[in-house]
LUMLUMSE-683657 format. One record per atom (N, C-alpha, C, O): x, y, z. Coordinates in pm, whole numbers, plus 50000, padded with zeros to 5 digits. Example, Ala and Ser with C-alpha at 12.3 -4.5 7.8 and 13.67 -1.06 7.14 Angstrom:
residues 2
513194943150780
512304955050780
513204967050780
514244966850846
512854977550708
513674989450714
512905000350787
513415011450804
end
This chain:
residues 365
390551282080584
390001294080519
389301290080390
389821282080312
388111295880367
387341292680248
387891300380129
387941312680132
388321293380025
389021299879915
388261299779783
388571307679694
387271290979767
386551290579640
385721303279623
385131308079720
385661308779501
384941321379482
383441319779507
382871309079486
382841330479552
381401330579573
380651329679440
381111334779338
379491323179444
378591323079330
377621334579352
376741333779438
377771345279276
376971357379293
375641355779220
375631353679098
374531356779293
373201354279237
372311366379259
372021370079373
371881372579149
370971383979154
369611379379102
369441376878983
368641378279194
367311373579158
366401385779144
366001391779244
366071389379021
365211400878996
363791396678967
363451384878977
362951406278929
361561403278899
361391396178765
360431388778745
362331398378673
362181392678539
363221382278503
363031374578409
364341381778577
365411372378542
366351370178659
366411378278752
367081359078653
368161356378748
369471358378675
369711352378570
370331366778731
371661368878675
372701362678768
372591363778890
373701356278710
374701349278790
376101352678739
376331353278619
377011354978832
378401358278799
379321351278896
379021350379015
380451346378846
381531341178931
382821348078888
383201347878771
383491354178985
384761360978960
385871353979038
385661349379150
387041353178978
388191347279045
389311357779054
389241368378992
390321354479132
391461363479144
391401372179268
390451371579346
392441380379284
392551389179399
392191403379364
391041406379333
393191412179368
392941426279338
392451428079195
391551435979170
393061420679102
392601420678963
391701408578943
392171397278950
390421410878918
389471399978906
389331395178762
389471402878667
389031382278750
388821375978620
387411370478614
386921364478710
386741372578501
385391367178483
385481352278453
386041348078352
384911344378544
384931329778529
383631324678469
383641315378388
382501330778507
381191326678456
380231338378463
380301346678553
379321338778365
378281349078364
377131344278277
377351338678169
375911346478322
374761342578243
373461346178312
373451349978430
372371344978238
371061347878298
370011338478242
370151332778134
368941337078319
367761329578277
366541337978312
366471343778420
365581338478220
364371346378240
363431339278336
363291327078332
362801347078425
361801341878518
360401344378464
360171354678400
359471335278489
358071338078450
357501349278535
357891351078651
356571356678479
355961367778551
355301362778680
354611352578680
355531370078790
354901366778917
355701357579006
355311355579121
356791352078959
357601343079042
358301350779153
358471345679264
358711363079122
359331372179221
358631385679208
358571391379099
358111390679318
357371403279318
357901412279429
357931408279546
358321424279394
358841433979490
359941427979577
360001430379698
360811420079514
361921414079586
361581401579664
362481395079717
360301397979673
359871386279748
359741374179657
359171375179548
360271362779700
360131350479624
358721344979647
358401340279756
357881345679544
356491341279554
356371326479524
355651319279593
357081321779421
357041307679381
358461301979391
359231302479296
358781296579509
360131291479534
360481279779444
361641278179405
359511271679409
359761259979324
360221264479185
361211259379132
359491273879128
359831278778994
361171285878995
362011283678907
361381294379094
362651301779101
363811291979117
364861293679056
363621281679200
364661271479219
364971263979091
366131260979063
363951260779014
364161253578888
364921262178787
365821257278719
364561274978780
365251283878686
366711285678727
367611285478643
366951287378856
368321288978904
369131276178883
370301276778847
368511264878905
369201251978884
369571250378736
370661245578703
368671254578647
368951254078503
370141262878467
371001259078387
370181274778526
371271284178497
372601278778547
373611279578476
372621273378668
373851267478723
374361255978635
375551254678610
373431247778590
373811236378505
374361241078372
375351235778322
373701251178313
374161256278184
375551262278193
376341261078100
375841268778304
377151274978322
378181265378380
379331269078404
377761252978403
378631242278454
379251245978590
380451244278612
378391250878678
378831254678813
378291244378912
377081243178932
379191236878973
378791227279074
378381234379202
378901245079234
377471228379276
376961234979398
377521228879526
377431235079632
378071217079519
378531210479641
379681218179705
380721220679643
379471221979830
380501229079904
380661243679865
381591250279911
379781248779779
379911262679733
379101272079822
378111268179883
379551284379826
378811294879896
378301305079796
378971308279697
377121310279824
376491319979735
376491333779798
376441335179920
376551343879713
376321357779754
374991361879693
374801360679572
374081366779776
372751370379727
372431384879763
372941390179862
371601391079683
371201404879708
369711405479737
368931397279688
369321415479816
367931417579852
367501431279805
368311440679802
366231432579767
365711445479723
364211446179743
363601436579789
363641457479709
362211459279725
361841466079855
362711469979933
360551467579879
360071474979995
360311467880127
360171474080233
360671455080124
360951447780248
362361450480300
362721446080409
363161457780222
364511461580263
364491476180309
363951484880239
365051478780424
365031492080484
366461497280497
367311490580555
366721509380444
368041515480451
367891529780500
367131537580442
368611533280604
368571546880657
369971551080696
370731543380755
370321563480663
371561569380713
371201579280822
370381588180801
371801577680940
371491586181054
372781591081119
373861585581094
372661601181201
373771606081281
373531601581426
372481604281483
374511594781483
374391589481620
375361597081711
376561597381685
374831603081816
375671610581911
376181601182019
375901603082137
376921591081978
377501581482073
378761575682012
378941576081891
379621570282096
380891564782050
381121550982111
380601547682218
381901542982040
382431530282088
381351521482149
380431517382079
381461518182280
380591508482343
379131512782344
378231504382341
378891525782350
377531530782354
376871530782216
375651531882206
377671529582111
377161531181976
376111520581941
375041523881892
376421507781967
375501496981931
374151498581998
373101496581936
374161502282125
372911504182199
372091515582140
370881514382122
372761526782110
372071538182055
371571535381913
370501539981874
372351527881837
371951524281700
370671515881702
369771518181621
370591506281792
369391497781800
368161506281831
367101504381773
368321515681925
367201524481959
366791532881838
365601534481811
367771538181766
367491546281648
366801538081540
365901542981473
367231525481523
366621516781423
365141514381454
364311514081364
364821512581581
363421510781620
362581522681578
361451521081532
363141534781593
362401546881558
362291548481407
361231552181355
363381545681336
363411547881191
362591537681114
361851541181022
362711524981153
362051514381076
360581512881111
359811507581031
360191517481229
358791516681272
358231502581252
357161500781194
358971492881301
358581478781290
359101471281411
360021475781479
358501459981438
358961451481547
360331445981508
360451438781408
361351449181584
362701445081549
362861429881551
363811424581493
361951422781618
362001408181618
361661402481480
361971390981450
361011410681397
360611406181263
361621410281157
361391408381037
362751415781201
363731421381107
365131416081135
365551415281250
365851412381029
367291410481039
367921424281024
367651431380927
368761428081119
369241441881125
370751442181143
371321433981214
371391451881077
372821453981095
373091468881074
372231476281026
374291473081111
374661487081090
376131487981056
376921478981086
376481499080994
377871501580955
378201516080986
377511525180938
379251518281064
379691531881097
380481537480979
381541532280945
379971547980919
380611554180803
381751563180846
381781567880960
382691565780757
383761575280790
383161588980821
382241593480753
383701595480922
383211608780957
383791619180862
385001619980842
382901627080803
383351637580712
383901649380792
383331652880895
384991655380746
385521667080818
384531678580815
383921681280712
384391685380927
383491696780936
384301709580929
385181711881012
384011717780831
384771730180814
384401740180922
383231741580958
385401747180973
385151757481074
384561769781007
384701771880887
383901777981088
383321790481039
384461800381012
385121804581106
384711804080886
385851812880854
385711826880914
386701834080926
384481830680951
384281843981007
384481844481157
384501855281217
384631832581219
384791832081364
385681820381401
385211809181415
386941822981416
387911812381443
387661805481576
388071794081594
387001812381670
386771806581802
385411799581812
385071794181917
384641799681703
383321793481708
383441778381724
384321772381661
382601772081805
382681757681824
382261750281697
381391754781623
382891738881673
382551730681557
381241723381584
381071717481691
380331723681488
379031717081503
379181702281471
379071698281355
379421694381572
379631679981556
378331672681586
377901671781701
377701667481481
376411660681499
376571645981532
375571638881545
377791641181546
377991627381586
378541618681475
379091623481376
378361605581494
378891595481403
377851591981296
376731588181330
378201593181165
377261588781061
377211573481057
378241566781051
376011568081060
375821553581066
374771549480963
373751556080946
375051538480895
374111532880798
373331521580866
373921511780912
372021522980871
371151512680927
370551504580814
370031510280717
370611491380825
370091482680720
369251471680783
369691465080877
368061469780733
367201459180784
366421452580671
366181458680567
366031440180693
365191432980596
364271423580672
364651417780773
363061422080623
362091413680690
362581399180692
363081393980593
362411392880809
362931379280828
362371369480727
363111361080675
361091370280698
360491360580606
361121361480467
361271351480398
361501373580428
362141375480298
363531369180298
363861361380208
364341372580400
365701367380407
365691352180415
366471345580345
364831346580497
364801332080516
364371324780389
364791313480366
363531331280307
363151324980180
364341323880086
364501313880016
365191334180084
366401333780001
367391323380054
367991315979976
367561322980185
368481313080244
368011298980215
368821290180184
366701296680224
366151283380197
366361279580051
366641267980020
366221289279960
366431286679818
367861282179792
368091272479720
368821289079852
370231285479834
370491271379890
371171263379826
369941268580007
370141255180067
369521244179980
370071233179972
368401247179916
367731236979834
368561232779715
368321222179656
369551240979680
370431237879567
371741231579611
372621228979530
371851229079742
373061222579794
374171232279827
375311227979849
373881245179831
374881255279863
374591261380000
373531259380058
375561268880049
375351277080167
375521291780129
376111295080027
374981300380214
375051314680186
376291320680252
376531318680371
377061328080173
378261334280226
378121349180250
378711354580344
377341355980164
377141370380174
375691373580143
375131368480045
375091381980225
373741387280198
373841402480207
374241407880309
373461409380100
373511423880105
372411429980018
371751422879942
372221442880030
371211450079953
371721452779812
372911455279791
370811452179716
371191454779579
371831468379559
372721469879475
371391478479635
371961491879622
373441491879655
374221498779590
373841484079757
375251483479795
376061475579693
377231478579669
375431465379633
376111457679528
376441466679409
377551465979355
375491474979370
375721484179258
376831494079293
377711496779211
376801499379416
377831508879458
379201502279461
380201508479425
379261489679504
380511482179509
381061479879369
382251481679343
380171475879277
380571473979138
381091486979078
382101487079009
380391497979106
380771510779049
382141515179098
382961520079020
382401513579227
383701517579282
384831509679219
385881515179187
384621496479201
385661488179140
385871491978993
387001492678946
384761494378922
384841496778778
385301510778741
385971512778640
384931520678825
385171534678789
386041542078889
386361553778868
386431535578996
387271541979095
386461550679191
385241551079184
387161557479278
386521566179376
386261579779313
387111588679317
385071581279255
384721593579185
384431604479289
383631602579381
385081615779273
384891626779367
383561634079340
383071634379227
383011639779446
381741646679434
380581637179453
380751626179505
379401641479411
378171633879429
377781627279298
377651633879195
377591613979302
377251606179183
375931598979205
375681593679313
375081598879103
373811591579108
373941578579031
374341578578914
373601567479096
373551554379032
372071550679020
371381549079120
371591549278897
370171546778872
370021532578816
370401529778702
369461523778897
369281509778860
367841507878812
366921507278893
367661506878680
366331505778621
366001490978607
366401484478510
365251485678703
364881471578701
363571469278629
363021478478567
363071456978636
361821453778568
360621460178638
359731465578572
360601459478771
359441464578846
359691478078910
358761485978926
360941480978946
361271493179019
362531499578962
363351492978898
362671512478987
363921519478959
364471524279092
363771530679170
365731521279117
366361524879244
367421535579220
368361533579142
367261546779289
368231557579283
369121556779407
368631556679520
370441556079386
371401556379496
372371567779471
372831569879359
372671575179576
373621586179567
374871582579646
374791577979760
376031584879585
377311581879646
378131594779648
378341601079544
378601598779767
379381610979782
380821607479813
381121601879919
381731610679720
383161607879737
383411593279774
384261590279859
382681584279711
382881569979733
382061564079845
382081551879863
381331572179922
380531567180034
379041568180002
378551578479955
378321557380029
376881557180009
376211567280101
376571568380219
375231574780049
374541584680133
373021584280124
372351589280214
372451578280017
370991579780000
370481569479900
371151566179803
369251564379926
368581555579832
367081558279834
366491560379940
366471558279718
365021558579705
364601549479591
365321548079492
363441543279606
362911534679499
361681541079437
360861547079506
361571539779306
360481545679228
359721534279160
360331525279102
358411534679169
357581523679118
357371524578967
356241523678918
358451526378894
358441526078748
359631517678704
360751519778750
359411508078615
360491499678567
360251495078425
359331499778358
361081485978379
360981481278242
359651474978207
359211475578092
358971468778308
357671462478282
356631472778241
355721469678164
356751485078291
355791495478253
355891498778105
354891501278039
357131498878054
357321501277911
356691489977829
356041492277727
356901477677877
356341466077805
354821466377805
354191463577703
354231469777921
352771470177929
352181480677836
351141478377773
352831492177827
352321502677738
352371498177593
351471501277515
353441490977556
353551485877419
352461475477393
351861475277286
352201466877491
351151456677478
349791463177455
349011458877370
349511473777533
348231480677521
348111487877386
347051487577323
349161494177344
349121502177221
348961493677097
348181497077007
349691482477091
349721474276969
348941461176981
348881453376886
348351458777099
347591446277123
348441433977093
348021424977021
349641433777151
350541422377135
350771415977271
350481421977374
351301403677271
351561396977398
352901401877456
353621409477391
353211397377578
354411402177646
355711398977569
356541407777553
355901386477522
357151383677449
357371392977330
358491397677307
356291395777254
356431404777140
356711419077185
357471426277121
356091422977296
356331436477348
357781437977392
358411448377367
358321427577456
359731427877498
360651428777377
361631436177378
360321421177273
361131421477150
361121435377087
362161440377044
359951441577082
359841454877026
360581465177110
361211474277056
360521463677242
361211472977331
362721472377307
363391482777303
363241460377292
364671458777265
365011464377127
366031471077111
364161461577029
364431466176892
364491481276884
365391486876820
363531488076947
363521502676940
364691508577017
365231518976978
365091501977124
366231506877202
367531505377126
368501512477152
367551495977030
368751493676949
368691501376817
369561499776731
367651509676800
367581518376682
367011511876559
367281516476447
366211501376575
365601494676460
364601504176393
363631508476456
364831507576267
363981517176195
362621511376159
361721518976123
362441498276168
361181492076128
360141491676240
359021487176219
360511496476357
359581496576470
358521507376448
358861518376405
357231504576476
356171514576459
356521527876525
357011528176638
356271538876454
356661552076501
355991556076631
356591563376711
354751551376655
354041555476777
354721550476904
354461555777012
355581540376891
356291535477009
357271545877062
357541546277182
357801554076974
358721564477020
358021573977117
358601578077217
356751577377086
356001586177174
355721579477308
355811585977412
355381566577305
355111559177428
356331558877519
356241561677638
357481555477461
358701555077540
359071568977591
359531570477704
358871578977507
359181592577548
358351597077667
358871603577758
357061593677667
356191597577778
356631590877908
356651597178014
356971577977901
357411570978021
358771575978068
359021576978188
359631579177973
360931584978011
360721598078088
361381600378190
359831606378041
359551619078107
359021616678249
359401623778342
358151606678264
357591603678395
358671598878491
358731603178606
359531589978443
360601584678528
361601595678564
362041596578679
361971603778468
362911614778495
362331624378598
363051629178685
361021627378587
360381636378683
360431630678825
360681637978921
360211617578837
360271611178968
361691611479025
361891613879144
362661609078939
364051609678984
364411623879029
365121625679128
363911633878956
364151647778994
363581650779132
364221657779211
362391645579161
361781647579293
362641641579403
362841647679508
363161629379380
364011622679479
365311630479503
365751631979617
365901635279396
367151642879408
366911656079481
367701660079567
365801662779448
365471675179518
365261672779667
365691680779751
364591661679700
364371658279840
365691656479913
365861661080026
366631649679847
367951647679908
368621660979940
369131662880050
368611670079843
369301682779864
368611691479970
369241700080031
367331689179991
366621696680093
366841691180233
366671698380331
367221678280243
367261671880375
368601665880414
368791662480531
369531664580322
370791657580352
371731666380433
371581678580440
372711659680494
373771666880564
374561675480464
374741671680349
375001686880510
375701696280423
376941690080359
377261692980244
377641681580435
378861675280382
378561665780267
379411663780181
377351659780265
376991650280160
376601657280030
376821651979922
376011669080041
375501675979922
376361687879879
376011695179787
377491689579948
378301701679926
378761703279782
378731714279727
379191692279719
379781693279586
378741694579474
379081698479363
377481691279503
376481691079397
376571678379316
377581671379319
375511675179243
375461662879163
376291664679037
376021673478955
377311655979021
378251657378909
377981648178791
378271651678677
377431636278819
377281626378711
376211616278746
375891614178863
375671609878642
374651599578658
375061587478577
375491588678462
374921575778637
375241563178569
374011554078574
373421551978680
373631548778457
372481539878445
372931525378444
373931521778381
372181517078515
372451502678519
371111495578526
370091501878555
371091482478502
369841474978507
369241472478370
369681478178270
368211463878368
367631459678241
367061470878157
367061469978035
366571481578222
365971492678147
366931503878117
366511514478070
368211501878145
369181512778128
369301517477983
369561529177958
369101508277889
369261511777748
367941514977679
367871515677557
366881517077758
365621521277699
365841533877617
366451543377664
365331533877494
365621544677400
365301558377458
364171561077498
366311566977463
366111580777502
366161583777649
366111595477687
366241573777737
366241576377880
367481584277922
367381593877998
368641580177872
369861587377909
369831601777860
370241610877931
369331603877739
369251617477684
368241625877761
368481637677785
367111619977800
366091627277874
366621631578011
366361642678056
367351622778076
367951626078206
368971637278192
368971646878270
369831636178093
370871646178073
370271659778041
370761670078088
369201659877959
368591672477920
367881679278037
367931691478051
367221671278122
366471676878234
367381681578347
367191692478401
368371673278382
369221676378496
370501683778459
371231688678545
370761684678328
371961691678280
373231685778342
374121692978388
373281672478343
374391665078402
374771653778307
373871647678248
376051650478289
376441639278203
375841626078251
375831623178371
375351618078157
374741605078187
375451594378106
375631595777985
375851583478173
376501572278106
375801559278143
375161558278248
375921549378056
375441535878088
376631527778139
377681527178076
376441521578254
377531514478322
377941502078244
377111495078186
379241499378244
379771486678194
380471479778310
381641482578336
379781470578380
380371464178498
381581455378468
382331451878559
381781451878341
382871442678304
384151449778261
385131443178228
384151462978261
385241470178194
386601468178260
387611469178190
386671465478390
387971463678454
388301449078482
389341445978539
387421440078441
387651425778465
388521419878353
388441423978237
389331410278391
390051402478290
389061392978224
388371385378293
388991393378091
388001385278019
388671377577907
389401383277825
388431364677903
388971356177798
388041356977676
386921351877683
388471363077565
387591364777449
387211351477384
386251350877307
387961340777414
387611327677359
386461321277437
385801312177388
386241326177558
385211320477644
383941328977646
382831323777662
384101342177630
382961351377638
382891359977513
383921363977457
381671362977472
381461372177360
381601386477411
380791391077491
382631393277364
382841406977410
381701416177362
381351425777430
381111413077246
379971420977198
378801419577295
378131429377326
378551407377341
377451405077436
377711412577566
376801418977619
378921411877617
379231418477743
379131433577730
378751440377826
379461438977615
379361453277593
377911457777584
377531467977641
377091449977512
375701453977489
374781450377606
373801457377632
375101439677676
374211434977783
374841436277923
374261431678021
376011442477931
376691443478059
375871450478166
375981447178284
375041460278126
374261467778223
373311458878304
372861462778412
373001447078252
372131437778323
372801431678446
372121426778536
374121432078450
374881424578550
375481433478660
376401429178730
374991445578675
375571454578774
375531449178915
376551449278985
374381444278958
374251438679093
375081425979107
375791424279206
375011417279008
375721404479015
377241406279022
377911399379099
377771415578944
379221418078950
379601423779086
380611419779144
378801433079137
379071438479270
379081427679377
379921427979467
378161418179367
378141406879460
379371398079442
379971393579540
379751395779316
380901387179289
382211392679341
383161385179363
382261405779361
383471412079415
383601410279566
384651412879624
382521405779629
382541404179774
383341391879817
383621382879738
383701391879946
384341380480009
383611377580138
382861386080187
383801365880194
383171362380321
383521372680428
384651377580435
382541375880510
382711384980624
382911399480582
383291407780665
382671402680454
382731416580413
381701424680491
380591419980516
382081436880528
381141446080592
380971458980514
380191467680553
381691460180406
381551472480327
381671469080178
381581477880093
end
């Protein structure tokens, strides 16, 4: 049995984040760190420059003193090349796999030979009987199933990257599921409908979880890079300076030019409006059991989670409590090894990586 912990690797558009967790039910943080990627090395979840990405990842592994020989990695996939659909299948047991494959062909609208595909049968939600008619038949729409697919060229590029470092791949999953896994471990099984908003560099991913079960995901083409570009245009500065200013204003630095507040506010409004559209779409189309409780809370994660005013703008528009996730809050942490201030202020960057680190070989959920 393979016992060494997985090396959890989250390769984003702007940085690689890495986490290693040890222990059983109570996990301990063994390693955590990140290295910035040059622009264009990873685009929409696709590895464009494998050599550069490999060098950056090798540097990060060396800095964290993580040997690669005999190790297995957990990696996450994201972007438009990843396909996630929740469907209802009117089949059981032996017939389920056959019907699921047919449904995937219809939903993904792609040649299944070009896709790595899997599915997971979700727990069936109880269907309430009609209180006005005790003899009315129960409307059973079948088995809820999660369909997941990713383009082969994308998956194989990630597998090749891991092999080039002398490791093997132990877990491959979607970033949305990693965030949901991290959230469940860190915050427990929150009742009702919860929105997890992962604000990345290139994209923002909205995931909805109902009573601990994943139900919906949408991606929005607005991310932290858009904020940086607007700052570059407004002040005629280069990207590093724009990133520095973005961080400074998000931390409340009073010396930041006042016009940046307006720029960030406009982008916040745009992103909040897009999130509102996605949430409205869910409530118009989702199964009644998934939307019955209404949206109770929103949690922000990802590099753009602490963008000044985003949490307040979301809370004001949707009239729902908004919090910034701390993926490290339930982990055992040695204060002599890790800066607790850093983990508190930068923890939101590691949501996907921590979720991956919680996985074990052969996990299906």
